[in-house]
C-alpha positions in Angstrom: -115.4 -32.4 79.2 -116.2 -34.6 82.2 -117.4 -37.3 79.9 -114.1 -37.3 78.0 -112.1 -37.6 81.2 -114.4 -40.5 82.4 -113.8 -42.3 79.1 -110.1 -41.9 79.4 -110.2 -43.2 83.0 -112.3 -46.3 81.9 -109.9 -47.2 79.1 -107.9 -50.4 79.5 -104.8 -48.9 78.0 -104.2 -45.6 76.1 -106.3 -45.9 72.9 -108.2 -49.1 73.8 -111.5 -49.2 75.6 -111.5 -52.9 76.6 -109.7 -56.1 76.1 -111.6 -57.0 72.9 -110.4 -53.8 71.2 -106.8 -54.5 72.3 -106.9 -58.1 71.0 -108.4 -57.0 67.7 -105.8 -54.4 67.2 -103.0 -56.8 68.2 -104.3 -59.5 65.9 -104.3 -57.1 62.9 -100.8 -56.1 63.7 -99.6 -59.7 63.8 -101.3 -60.4 60.5 -99.8 -57.4 58.8 -96.4 -58.4 60.2 -96.8 -61.9 58.9 -97.7 -60.7 55.4 -94.8 -58.3 55.4 -92.4 -61.1 56.4 -93.7 -63.3 53.6 -92.8 -60.6 51.1 -89.1 -60.5 52.2 -86.5 -62.2 50.0 -86.3 -65.8 50.6 -83.1 -67.3 52.0 -80.7 -68.4 49.3 -79.8 -66.8 46.0 -82.5 -64.2 46.2 -81.4 -63.0 49.6 -77.8 -63.0 48.6 -78.5 -60.9 45.6 -80.3 -58.2 47.6 -77.7 -58.5 50.3 -75.1 -57.2 47.8 -76.7 -53.8 47.8 -75.4 -51.6 50.6 -78.7 -49.9 51.2 -80.5 -53.3 51.7 -77.8 -54.5 54.0 -77.9 -51.4 56.3 -81.7 -51.6 56.4 -81.6 -55.2 57.5 -79.0 -54.6 60.2 -81.0 -51.6 61.6 -84.3 -53.5 61.6 -82.6 -56.6 63.2 -81.2 -54.5 66.0 -84.7 -53.0 66.7 -86.2 -56.5 66.8 -83.5 -57.8 69.2 -84.1 -54.8 71.4 -87.8 -55.4 71.5 -87.4 -59.0 72.3 -84.9 -58.2 75.1 -87.5 -55.9 76.6 -90.2 -58.6 76.5 -87.8 -61.1 78.1 -86.9 -58.6 80.9 -90.6 -58.0 81.5 -91.2 -61.7 82.1 -88.0 -62.1 84.2 -86.2 -64.2 81.5 -82.6 -64.0 80.3 -82.5 -61.2 77.8 -78.9 -60.8 76.6 -79.8 -61.0 73.0 -76.8 -58.8 71.8 -73.1 -59.1 72.3 -73.1 -62.8 71.4 -70.2 -64.8 69.9 -70.4 -64.7 66.1 -69.9 -68.5 65.8 -72.5 -69.7 68.4 -74.6 -66.5 68.6 -77.5 -67.8 66.5 -77.8 -71.1 68.5 -77.6 -69.2 71.9 -80.2 -66.7 70.8 -82.5 -69.5 69.6 -82.2 -71.3 73.0 -83.1 -68.0 74.8 -86.1 -67.6 72.6 -87.3 -71.2 73.2 -86.9 -70.8 77.0 -88.7 -67.5 77.1 -91.6 -68.9 75.0 -92.0 -71.7 77.5 -92.0 -69.3 80.5 -94.5 -66.9 78.8 -96.9 -69.6 77.6 -96.8 -71.3 81.1 -97.7 -67.9 82.7 -100.5 -67.4 80.1 -101.9 -70.8 81.0 -101.9 -70.0 84.7 -103.6 -66.7 84.1 -106.3 -68.4 81.9 -106.9 -70.9 84.7 -107.3 -68.1 87.2 -109.8 -66.4 84.9 -111.8 -69.6 84.6 -111.7 -70.2 88.4 -109.7 -73.4 88.0 -106.7 -72.3 90.1 -105.8 -75.2 92.5 -102.3 -74.2 93.4 -103.3 -71.4 95.7 -104.1 -72.5 99.3 -107.2 -70.8 100.7 -106.8 -68.4 103.5 -107.8 -70.3 106.7 -108.5 -68.8 110.1 -106.2 -69.6 113.0 -106.9 -72.8 114.8 -109.0 -74.3 111.9 -108.4 -78.0 111.4 -108.7 -79.2 107.8 -110.7 -82.4 107.1 -109.0 -85.7 106.8 -107.7 -86.7 103.4 -109.8 -89.2 101.4 -107.5 -91.4 99.4 -110.0 -92.5 96.7 -113.6 -93.2 96.1 -113.5 -96.7 97.5 -112.3 -95.2 100.8 -115.7 -94.1 101.7 -118.1 -95.8 104.1 -121.8 -95.1 103.8 -124.3 -95.6 106.5 -127.8 -97.1 106.1 -129.5 -94.3 108.1 -128.7 -91.8 105.4 -126.5 -89.7 107.7 -123.3 -88.1 106.6 -120.9 -90.7 105.3 -117.9 -91.5 107.4 -114.3 -91.3 106.0 -111.1 -93.0 107.1 -107.6 -92.7 105.9 -105.6 -95.5 104.4 -101.8 -95.5 104.3 -100.1 -95.2 100.9 -97.6 -97.9 99.9 -94.7 -95.6 100.4 -95.6 -95.2 104.1 -95.9 -99.0 104.8 -92.9 -100.6 106.5 -91.5 -103.4 104.3 -92.6 -106.7 105.7 -89.6 -108.5 104.1 -87.4 -107.0 106.8 -89.2 -109.0 109.5 -89.1 -112.4 107.7 -87.1 -115.0 109.5 -85.9 -116.5 106.3 -84.7 -114.0 103.8 -86.3 -113.8 100.4 -84.2 -115.6 97.7 -84.1 -113.4 94.6 -81.0 -115.1 93.2 -80.9 -116.1 89.5 -81.2 -119.8 90.3 -84.1 -122.3 89.9 -86.7 -122.6 92.7 -86.2 -125.4 95.1 -89.3 -126.5 97.1 -89.4 -125.5 100.7 -91.1 -128.6 102.0 -89.3 -130.7 104.6 -92.2 -132.6 106.1 -94.7 -134.5 104.0 -98.0 -135.3 105.7 -100.5 -137.7 104.1 -97.6 -139.2 102.0 -98.1 -142.3 99.9 -94.5 -142.0 98.7 -91.9 -140.8 101.3 -90.3 -137.4 100.8 -86.8 -137.7 99.2 -83.9 -137.8 101.7 -82.6 -134.4 100.4 -85.7 -132.6 101.8 -85.9 -134.5 105.0 -82.3 -133.9 105.8 -82.5 -130.2 104.9 -82.9 -128.9 108.4 -80.3 -131.1 110.1 -77.7 -131.1 107.3 -74.1 -130.4 108.2 -72.5 -127.1 107.3 -70.9 -127.1 103.9 -68.3 -124.7 102.6 -70.8 -123.0 100.2 -73.1 -122.2 103.1 -70.9 -119.5 104.4 -71.3 -116.6 102.0 -74.3 -117.4 99.9 -78.1 -117.8 100.7 -79.4 -121.2 101.8 -81.3 -121.9 98.6 -78.3 -121.0 96.4 -76.0 -123.2 98.6 -78.4 -126.1 98.1 -78.3 -125.7 94.4 -74.5 -125.3 94.3 -74.1 -128.4 96.4 -76.5 -130.5 94.3 -74.8 -129.3 91.1 -71.4 -130.4 92.5 -72.4 -133.7 93.9 -75.1 -134.5 91.3 -77.2 -136.1 94.0 -81.0 -136.1 93.9 -81.1 -133.6 91.1 -84.4 -134.9 89.8 -85.9 -134.8 93.3 -84.9 -131.2 93.8 -87.2 -129.9 91.1 -89.9 -132.6 91.1 -93.4 -132.0 92.6 -93.4 -133.5 96.1 -97.0 -134.8 95.8 -96.7 -135.9 92.2 -97.3 -139.6 93.1 -100.3 -138.8 95.4 -102.0 -136.6 92.8 -101.5 -139.2 90.0 -103.1 -141.9 92.2 -105.9 -139.7 93.5 -109.4 -141.2 93.2 -112.5 -139.1 93.5 -115.0 -140.4 96.1 -118.4 -141.5 94.9 -120.2 -139.0 97.1 -118.3 -136.2 95.2 -119.6 -137.4 91.8 -123.3 -137.6 92.9 -125.7 -134.8 92.9 -125.6 -132.8 96.2 -128.2 -130.8 98.0 -127.0 -127.2 98.1 -126.5 -126.1 101.7 -127.4 -122.5 102.2 -124.8 -120.2 103.6 -125.2 -118.2 106.8 -125.4 -114.4 106.6 -122.1 -112.7 107.2 -123.4 -110.8 110.1 -124.3 -114.1 111.9 -121.1 -115.8 111.0 -118.1 -115.7 113.3 -114.9 -114.3 111.8 -111.5 -114.9 113.5 -108.2 -113.1 112.7 -105.2 -115.3 113.2 -101.8 -113.8 113.6 -100.2 -116.1 116.3 -98.9 -119.6 116.1 -101.3 -121.1 118.7 -104.4 -120.0 116.7 -102.9 -121.4 113.6 -102.4 -124.8 115.2 -106.0 -124.7 116.5 -107.2 -123.8 113.0 -105.4 -126.8 111.5 -107.0 -129.1 113.9 -110.5 -127.8 113.0 -109.8 -128.1 109.3 -108.7 -131.7 109.6 -112.1 -132.7 111.0 -114.0 -131.2 108.0 -114.9 -132.6 104.6 -114.5 -129.4 102.7 -113.4 -125.7 103.1 -112.9 -122.7 100.8 -109.6 -120.9 100.4 -108.5 -117.6 98.8 -105.3 -115.5 98.9 -104.5 -111.8 98.6 -101.2 -111.0 96.9 -98.9 -108.0 96.6 -96.4 -107.8 93.8 -95.5 -104.1 93.3 -92.9 -103.7 96.1 -91.4 -107.2 95.8 -89.5 -108.9 93.1 -91.1 -112.3 93.4 -94.3 -111.1 95.2 -95.7 -111.6 98.7 -98.8 -113.4 99.8 -100.2 -110.9 102.3 -103.4 -112.6 103.4 -105.2 -116.0 103.4 -108.9 -116.4 103.8 -110.4 -119.8 104.8 -114.2 -120.4 105.2 -116.1 -123.3 106.5 -119.8 -123.9 106.7 -120.0 -122.1 110.0 -117.0 -119.9 110.4 -114.6 -117.6 108.6 -110.9 -117.2 109.2 -108.4 -114.4 108.2 -104.8 -115.4 108.5 -102.0 -112.8 108.6 -99.4 -114.6 106.4 -96.9 -111.8 106.9 -96.6 -112.6 110.6 -96.9 -116.4 110.2 -94.9 -116.8 107.0 -92.4 -119.3 108.4 -95.1 -121.4 110.2 -97.7 -121.7 107.5 -96.3 -125.2 106.6 -98.4 -126.5 109.5 -101.5 -126.3 107.2 -100.1 -129.0 104.9 -101.7 -131.6 107.0 -105.2 -130.4 106.1 -104.3 -129.1 102.5 -102.8 -132.4 101.4 -105.5 -134.7 102.9 -107.2 -136.4 100.0 -110.4 -136.9 102.0 -110.9 -133.1 102.3 -112.0 -131.0 99.4 -110.3 -127.6 99.0 -112.5 -125.2 97.0 -110.7 -122.4 95.1 -111.8 -120.0 92.4 -109.1 -119.4 89.8 -106.4 -121.4 91.6 -103.7 -121.2 88.9 -101.8 -118.4 90.6 -102.8 -119.4 94.2 -101.2 -122.8 93.8 -97.8 -121.3 92.8 -98.0 -118.6 95.6 -98.6 -121.3 98.2 -95.5 -123.3 97.1 -93.3 -120.2 96.7 -94.0 -118.5 100.1 -95.1 -121.3 102.4 -94.2 -124.7 101.0 -97.9 -125.6 100.9 -99.4 -128.1 98.4 -103.0 -128.9 97.7 -104.5 -132.4 97.1 -108.1 -132.9 96.1 -108.8 -129.4 94.7 -112.0 -128.2 93.1 -111.8 -125.0 91.0 -115.1 -123.2 90.5 -113.6 -121.3 87.7 -113.2 -124.5 85.7 -116.7 -125.5 86.6 -118.0 -122.2 85.3 -116.2 -122.7 82.0 -117.6 -126.2 81.7 -121.2 -124.8 82.2 -120.6 -122.1 79.5 -121.7 -119.3 81.7 -121.7 -115.7 80.4 -118.7 -114.8 82.6 -116.4 -116.8 84.7 -115.4 -114.3 87.4 -116.2 -114.7 91.1 -118.2 -111.5 90.9 -120.5 -113.1 88.3 -120.9 -116.3 90.3 -121.9 -114.4 93.4 -124.5 -112.5 91.4 -125.7 -115.6 89.5 -126.0 -118.1 92.5 -126.1 -115.9 95.6 -127.7 -112.7 94.3 -125.0 -110.8 96.1 -123.4 -107.7 94.6 -119.7 -107.8 95.4 -117.6 -104.7 96.0 -114.4 -104.8 94.0 -113.1 -101.4 95.1 -110.5 -103.1 97.2 -109.2 -105.6 94.6 -106.1 -103.5 93.8 -105.5 -102.3 97.4 -102.2 -102.6 99.2 -102.8 -105.7 101.4 -99.6 -105.1 103.4 -101.4 -102.5 105.5 -101.6 -103.4 109.1 -103.9 -103.1 110.9 -106.4 -103.9 108.2 -109.5 -101.6 108.0 -112.8 -103.2 108.6 -113.9 -102.6 105.0 -110.9 -104.5 103.7 -111.5 -107.4 106.1 -115.1 -107.6 105.0 -114.1 -107.7 101.3 -111.5 -110.4 101.9 -114.1 -112.4 103.9 -116.7 -112.2 101.2 -114.4 -114.0 98.7 -114.7 -117.3 100.5 -117.9 -117.0 102.6 -120.2 -117.9 99.7 -117.8 -120.2 97.9 -118.9 -123.5 99.4 -122.6 -122.8 98.4 -121.4 -122.0 94.9 -119.4 -125.3 95.0 -122.7 -127.2 95.7 -124.6 -125.4 93.0 -122.1 -125.9 90.2 -121.8 -129.6 91.0 -125.5 -130.0 90.8 -125.7 -128.1 87.5 -122.8 -130.1 86.0 -124.8 -133.3 86.6 -128.0 -131.8 85.3 -126.2 -130.4 82.3 -124.9 -133.9 81.4 -128.3 -135.7 82.1 -127.2 -137.1 85.4 -124.0 -138.6 84.1 -120.8 -137.8 86.0 -118.6 -137.3 82.9 -118.6 -133.5 82.8 -118.1 -133.3 86.6 -115.3 -135.8 86.4 -113.6 -133.6 83.7 -113.7 -130.6 86.1 -112.1 -132.7 88.8 -109.4 -133.8 86.4 -108.7 -130.2 85.3 -108.5 -129.1 89.0 -106.0 -131.9 89.6 -103.9 -130.7 86.7 -103.9 -127.3 88.4 -102.7 -128.8 91.6 -99.7 -130.4 89.7 -98.4 -127.0 88.7 -95.0 -126.0 90.0 -93.7 -122.6 90.7 -90.9 -121.5 88.4 -88.7 -118.6 89.4 -88.0 -116.0 86.7 -84.5 -116.7 85.4 -82.5 -114.0 83.6 -80.6 -115.0 80.5 -78.9 -113.1 77.8 -81.9 -113.4 75.5 -84.6 -112.7 78.1 -85.1 -109.2 76.6 -86.1 -110.6 73.2 -89.3 -112.2 74.6 -90.4 -108.8 76.1 -89.6 -107.1 72.8 -91.7 -109.6 70.9 -94.6 -108.9 73.2 -94.3 -105.2 72.7 -94.2 -105.6 68.9 -91.5 -102.9 68.5 -88.9 -102.7 65.7 -85.6 -101.4 66.9 -82.3 -100.7 65.1 -79.0 -101.9 66.5 -78.5 -98.9 68.8 -82.0 -99.0 70.2 -81.9 -102.8 70.6 -78.6 -102.5 72.5 -80.0 -99.9 74.8 -83.1 -102.0 75.4 -80.9 -105.0 76.2 -78.7 -103.1 78.6 -81.6 -101.4 80.4 -83.4 -104.7 80.7 -80.3 -106.3 82.4 -79.8 -103.3 84.7 -83.5 -103.4 85.7 -83.4 -107.1 86.5 -80.2 -106.9 88.5 -81.3 -103.9 90.6 -84.8 -105.4 91.2 -83.2 -108.6 92.6 -80.9 -106.6 94.8 -83.5 -104.2 96.2 -86.3 -106.8 96.2 -88.5 -104.5 94.1 -90.6 -105.3 91.1 -89.3 -104.5 87.7 -92.3 -102.3 87.2 -91.3 -100.3 90.3 -87.7 -100.0 89.2 -88.4 -99.0 85.6 -91.8 -99.6 84.0 -91.6 -101.2 80.6 -93.1 -98.3 78.6 -90.5 -95.9 80.1 -87.7 -98.4 79.2 -89.0 -98.6 75.6 -89.2 -94.8 75.4 -85.6 -94.4 76.6 -84.4 -97.1 74.2 -86.2 -95.5 71.2 -85.4 -91.9 71.8 -82.1 -91.5 73.7 -79.8 -93.5 71.3 -81.0 -91.1 68.6 -80.8 -88.0 70.7 -78.5 -86.4 68.2 -81.5 -86.1 65.9 -83.9 -84.9 68.6 -84.2 -81.2 69.5 -86.0 -81.7 72.8 -83.8 -84.3 74.5 -80.2 -83.3 75.4 -77.4 -85.8 75.3 -77.1 -85.7 79.1 -78.6 -87.7 82.0 -81.5 -85.2 82.1 -82.7 -86.8 78.9 -83.5 -90.0 80.8 -85.4 -88.0 83.4 -87.4 -86.4 80.6 -88.5 -89.8 79.3 -90.0 -90.8 82.7 -93.2 -89.2 84.0 -93.4 -89.7 86.9 -89.7 -90.5 87.6 -89.2 -93.8 89.5 -87.1 -93.3 92.6 -84.4 -95.8 91.7 -84.1 -94.2 88.2 -83.4 -90.8 89.8 -80.8 -92.4 92.1 -79.1 -94.4 89.3 -79.5 -91.9 86.5 -75.7 -91.6 85.9 -75.4 -95.3 85.5 -78.3 -95.4 83.1 -76.7 -92.6 81.1 -73.5 -94.6 80.8 -75.5 -97.6 79.4 -77.2 -95.4 76.8 -73.8 -94.0 75.8 -72.6 -97.5 75.4 -75.5 -98.3 73.1 -74.8 -95.2 71.0 -71.4 -96.7 70.1 -73.0 -99.6 68.3 -73.0 -99.3 64.4 -76.4 -98.1 63.2 -78.1 -100.9 61.3 -81.6 -102.3 61.2 -82.2 -105.1 63.7 -83.1 -107.6 61.0 -79.9 -107.0 59.0 -77.8 -107.3 62.3 -79.6 -110.5 63.2 -78.9 -112.0 59.7 -75.2 -111.0 60.0 -75.0 -112.5 63.5 -76.8 -115.7 62.5 -74.9 -116.4 59.3 -75.1 -119.7 57.4 -75.6 -122.8 59.5 -74.6 -126.1 57.9 -77.2 -128.7 58.2 -76.5 -132.1 59.7 -78.1 -135.1 58.1 -80.7 -136.3 60.7 -80.7 -139.9 61.8 -84.5 -140.0 62.1 -86.3 -140.3 58.7 -89.3 -138.4 60.1 -87.4 -135.1 59.9 -86.1 -133.5 56.7 -82.5 -132.5 56.0 -83.3 -128.9 56.7 -84.7 -129.5 60.2 -82.1 -128.3 62.8 -84.5 -128.3 65.8 -83.2 -131.7 66.9 -79.5 -130.9 66.3 -77.3 -129.4 69.1 -75.1 -126.5 68.3 -72.0 -128.5 69.3 -72.6 -131.0 66.5 -72.6 -128.3 63.8 -69.3 -127.3 62.1 -68.5 -123.6 62.3 -68.3 -122.9 58.6 -67.9 -119.4 57.2 -69.6 -118.6 53.9 -66.2 -118.4 52.2 -65.2 -121.9 53.4 -68.3 -123.7 52.4 -67.6 -126.4 49.8 -69.4 -125.7 46.5 -69.9 -128.2 43.8 -69.2 -126.3 40.6 -70.1 -127.1 37.1 -73.5 -128.7 37.8 -76.0 -127.1 35.4 -78.6 -129.9 35.7 -79.0 -132.6 38.2 -80.6 -135.6 36.7 -78.2 -137.8 38.7 -78.0 -135.8 41.9 -78.3 -138.9 44.0 -74.6 -139.5 43.3 -73.6 -136.2 44.8 -70.4 -136.1 46.7 -70.4 -136.2 50.5 -69.1 -132.7 51.0 -72.0 -131.2 49.1 -74.5 -133.1 51.2 -73.0 -131.6 54.4 -73.5 -128.0 53.3 -76.5 -125.9 54.0 -79.6 -125.7 51.8 -78.3 -122.5 50.1 -75.4 -124.4 48.6 -76.6 -127.9 48.1 -78.5 -128.8 44.9 -82.3 -129.0 45.0 -83.8 -132.3 46.2 -87.5 -131.6 45.9 -89.7 -133.3 43.2 -93.4 -133.6 42.5 -94.0 -136.3 40.0 -93.6 -140.1 40.2 -90.9 -141.9 38.3 -89.8 -145.4 37.9 -86.9 -146.4 40.1 -83.8 -147.5 38.0 -82.7 -151.1 38.3 -79.9 -151.8 40.7 -80.4 -148.6 42.6 -80.3 -148.5 46.3 -83.4 -147.5 48.3 -83.5 -143.7 48.7 -85.4 -141.6 51.2 -88.8 -140.3 50.2 -87.6 -136.7 50.1 -84.7 -137.5 47.7 -87.1 -139.5 45.4 -89.5 -136.6 45.2 -86.6 -134.2 44.5 -85.4 -136.4 41.8 -88.8 -136.6 40.1 -89.1 -132.8 40.1 -85.7 -132.4 38.6 -86.4 -134.9 35.9 -89.6 -133.0 35.0 -87.5 -130.1 33.7 -86.3 -130.5 30.1 -82.6 -130.3 29.6 -81.0 -128.2 26.8 -79.4 -131.1 25.1 -82.9 -132.0 23.8 -82.7 -129.2 21.3 -80.0 -131.1 19.4 -82.2 -134.2 19.0 -84.7 -134.6 16.1 -88.2 -133.5 17.1 -89.8 -136.8 16.1 -87.6 -138.9 18.4 -89.4 -140.3 21.4 -87.2 -140.2 24.5 -87.7 -143.1 26.8 -87.3 -142.5 30.5 -85.2 -145.7 31.0 -82.9 -144.4 28.2 -81.6 -141.7 30.5 -80.1 -144.4 32.8 -79.0 -146.8 30.1 -75.2 -146.3 29.5 -75.5 -147.7 26.0 -78.0 -145.1 24.9 -77.1 -141.9 23.0 -79.3 -139.8 25.4 -77.3 -141.0 28.4 -74.0 -140.2 26.6 -75.2 -136.7 25.6 -76.6 -135.9 29.1 -73.4 -137.0 30.7 -71.3 -135.1 28.2 -73.4 -132.0 28.7 -73.2 -132.1 32.5 -69.4 -132.7 32.5 -68.7 -130.3 29.8 -68.1 -127.3 32.0 -65.9 -129.2 34.4 -63.7 -130.6 31.6 -63.6 -127.3 29.9 -62.4 -125.5 33.0 -59.8 -128.1 33.7 -58.5 -127.9 30.1 -58.3 -124.1 30.2 -56.4 -124.1 33.4 -54.0 -126.8 32.1 -53.5 -124.8 28.8 -52.8 -121.6 30.7 -50.3 -123.3 33.0 -48.4 -124.9 30.0 -48.4 -121.6 28.1 -47.0 -119.8 31.1 -44.2 -122.4 31.5 -43.3 -122.3 27.8 -43.2 -118.6 27.8 -40.8 -118.7 30.8 -38.6 -121.2 29.0 -38.6 -119.2 25.8 -37.7 -116.0 27.6 -34.9 -117.8 29.3 -33.5 -119.2 26.1 -33.6 -115.8 24.3 -31.8 -114.2 27.2 -29.1 -116.8 27.1 -28.7 -116.4 23.3 -28.4 -112.6 23.5 -25.8 -113.0 26.2 -23.7 -115.3 24.1 -24.0 -113.2 21.0 -23.0 -110.1 22.9 -19.9 -111.9 24.3 -18.9 -113.2 20.8 -19.4 -109.7 19.3 -17.1 -108.1 22.0 -14.4 -110.8 21.4 -14.5 -110.3 17.7 -14.0 -106.5 18.0 -10.8 -106.8 20.0 -8.7 -108.3 17.1 -10.3 -106.7 14.1 -8.4 -103.8 12.3 -10.3 -101.1 10.5 -9.8 -100.3 6.8 -7.9 -97.1 7.5 -5.5 -99.0 9.7 -4.9 -101.6 7.0 -4.3 -98.9 4.3 -1.9 -97.0 6.6 0.1 -100.1 7.2 0.3 -100.9 3.5 1.4 -97.3 2.6 4.2 -97.5 5.2 5.4 -100.8 4.0 5.4 -100.4 0.2 5.3 -96.7 -0.3 2.9 -97.1 -3.2 -0.7 -96.4 -3.6 -3.0 -98.0 -1.0 -4.3 -101.3 -1.8 -7.4 -102.8 -0.5 -6.9 -105.8 1.7 -9.5 -108.4 1.3 -10.9 -109.6 4.5 -13.4 -112.1 5.5 -16.9 -110.9 5.4 -17.5 -112.3 8.8 -14.5 -110.6 10.3 -15.0 -107.1 8.7 -18.7 -106.9 9.6 -19.3 -108.7 12.9 -23.1 -108.9 13.7 -24.5 -109.8 17.1 -27.3 -111.9 15.6 -28.1 -115.5 14.9 -27.9 -115.0 11.1 -24.6 -113.3 11.3 -23.3 -116.2 13.3 -24.7 -118.6 10.7 -23.2 -116.7 7.8 -19.8 -116.8 9.6 -19.9 -120.6 9.3 -20.3 -120.5 5.5 -17.2 -121.0 3.3 -15.3 -117.8 2.9 -15.4 -116.1 -0.5 -12.1 -114.3 -1.0 -10.8 -112.6 -4.1 -7.1 -111.5 -4.0 -6.7 -108.0 -5.5 -4.0 -107.3 -8.1 -0.8 -105.8 -6.8 -0.1 -103.3 -9.6 -3.4 -101.4 -10.0 -6.5 -100.5 -7.9 -9.7 -102.1 -8.8 -13.1 -101.5 -7.2 -14.6 -104.2 -5.0 -17.1 -106.4 -6.7 -20.1 -106.4 -4.3 -22.1 -108.8 -6.6 -20.1 -111.7 -5.2 -20.6 -110.8 -1.6 -23.0 -112.3 0.8 -25.4 -109.4 1.3 -27.7 -111.3 3.6 -25.4 -110.3 6.4 -26.6 -106.8 6.2 -30.3 -107.7 6.2 -30.6 -107.3 10.0 -31.9 -109.7 12.8 -35.4 -109.9 11.3 -36.0 -112.5 8.7 -39.2 -110.9 7.4 -39.7 -107.3 6.3 -42.1 -105.3 8.2 -45.0 -104.2 6.1 -45.4 -101.0 8.1 -43.5 -98.0 6.7 -40.5 -96.8 8.7 -39.1 -93.5 7.7 -35.8 -94.2 9.5 -35.3 -97.4 7.7 -32.7 -97.3 4.8 -32.9 -99.4 1.7 -30.3 -102.2 1.2 -30.7 -102.9 -2.4 -27.1 -102.4 -3.5 -27.5 -104.0 -6.9 -29.6 -101.2 -8.3 -27.2 -98.4 -7.2 -24.5 -97.1 -9.4 -21.1 -96.9 -7.9 -19.4 -93.6 -8.7 -15.8 -92.9 -8.3 -16.4 -90.6 -5.4 -18.1 -93.4 -3.6 -15.1 -95.7 -4.3 -12.7 -93.2 -2.7 -15.0 -93.0 0.3 -14.8 -96.8 0.7 -11.1 -96.7 0.4 -10.5 -93.7 2.7 -12.7 -94.6 5.6 -13.9 -98.0 6.5 -16.7 -96.8 8.7 -19.3 -98.0 6.3 -17.9 -101.5 6.5 -18.3 -101.7 10.2 -21.8 -100.1 10.2 -24.4 -102.5 11.7 -27.1 -103.3 9.1 -30.7 -103.0 10.0 -30.4 -100.0 12.3 -31.1 -96.4 11.4 -29.7 -94.6 14.4 -26.5 -93.7 12.6 -26.7 -90.1 13.7 -26.1 -90.9 17.4 -22.5 -91.1 18.4 -23.0 -93.8 21.0 -24.1 -96.2 18.2 -20.8 -95.8 16.4 -18.6 -99.0 16.3 -15.5 -99.0 18.4 -12.1 -98.9 16.8 
């Protein structure tokens, strides 16, 4: 009994001894539920069929309510929203789905936290510390550790993060110019000049105030003034020491083999930190007395748009100097006296960027430069870095842990000072060693060493170029990323790129700090198509979801970014290649003046010289099936693009016809290729006939005649067809007009004839009244008794009248054999071969005239006035008027 109670107390939950038993049972329940769900009717016709049974419907509703109740309880247990019931019928499914997704995220996150706690990886909980306990200082990174040689515990010091450093730009005397204008050199004094400095630079400090100086920066005012006056435009952007560097001659002692002078140990070498103007002037005086010195720079580019030179290191044979360029930024031009002296060698390592930074920040230029990086490349060393040169020549292991440190920190820690000092302390000894090896490598000849001096001089000639934003700047970045965008994504990328550039210039921050490129690409790719994404809402929060971590300026400007993305969504959705083709269109090609370039080369043609033709307005030369004589093409066809003009490319040689003008090589080749094709008119010639090449150009030959006839056949045929159609249309109009006039005249004559014609009944009644005897038939003219609105009736009326006076004493039937029966034949001259049931026969000769018929003719004259050729006698409106 006691054992049973102990077992029950040790159980994890009722019925389960431990966690493994509970998990095993739960896994089996999940598997059985999954199998049961797979056996349910599938959505569609099968489910609709079962749904028609009331029992199945009631069962599904009851089970669904149970499941919703169970899910609600689980959500309440985990403190989630659990209103699964009482939802709107229209949006209930979507709302429930959102609730399930949110609850799954909360539950899974809690599971992960519990698993971390079970593994002992919980880092969010702060340990319980006793009162008064001081935690140790924070170690920023591994390079922030200083080890002692005695083996004692390593010391640690704290470095400031970049976000805690005061921005040095705020203390600059001359504000940083981030405007979207070209860079103008800052130099205004030119020491060691062989050619004087242009007047524009010398007059820069004492120039009179100009109207454009009031509201714009100084550099922008200079640029605007020069653009307005067009004075010294070339001098503004030229290298101030171009002439001196072009005429620089290397001294003989620099091309001879030196004896390497060993460097002093760093512990025995004096190091001076210069941050005041007096020390800088004293340093310049020392440097002017030397024959060589080494220079290196430390640069910061993350929290500045153009970048900041934060530190300068200069080393001589006996002393090292560290210059605080942030404090002495506006006075660094003093060193131009030593830097531009052609008798003093300035030793750099990898000076490509250093030369540009010196020009941009200080207005410093270097004359007589020696770059050890170029010497390392000339010697074909394994690696060309300064680290490798220190190991190779000085057997010194450099510490590169501070290479990416924030050099704006003030005061500088001792470790960072030692790192900066080491970059130039050994550089003069390396300079001696590489010069000696360059001469030995080339068997004592100075050719290889002279090439290094020449390459170093080319580096000195480099000019700083400020990044200029244009409407197509984003395309270069897109090509580098090798991404394919549709029109919406490309529009979003373009708008985000412009926004990033504008904000970075305003805030003096790097584009990587404002919005890194990979985040900008992710926003461009995903947000315009958010309607197809389930995990990104069409709201500003979608931009935040694309950035991890979120840049501070993006969080501040998220609403503006959202408007830009919405603007990109309004673009029509096309592939970028199709959109580019539509935007580009067909460009007519201008015939170049230089024979060196072909007719399809538009690289040397300005856009203003091209005519803005649309594809529908391009002149097309029609009817040209074959082009044996394309050199006589009209001028309009030559001005059109290559898609419209006839081909001009040939491969095979051909004799030039006599009397022909000299053609370009491209046209001659095109003509030979075209003549290599066999024209269709050859099939009409005998197979044994040899066609001479000159016969094609001989006007007296049959081949020339056939070729010309074949080529012009389509043009002539089209012209003839158009002319025939035009004539037929005009004739049809004239014929219709004539027929209408004739019908009008016939109708008028018919109406006039009916006004004075008396019917047979009227004539018989008048005769009975006058004589009192039996009615007599009054003979009348055939044309008058049967008027016909047709041409033939009018013609028959012109014929001589055939009258036969009837006897007065007795009635005699009318003799129809002597009448002109053609009057009753109708308006058609030819009988229709098609059978017409309403058509009545008119062969009166074959009929026998009975007495009853005679009385009918005598009693009513309606048959005499009946219009022949018409069968609508049953309609009253067709009866003749009396």
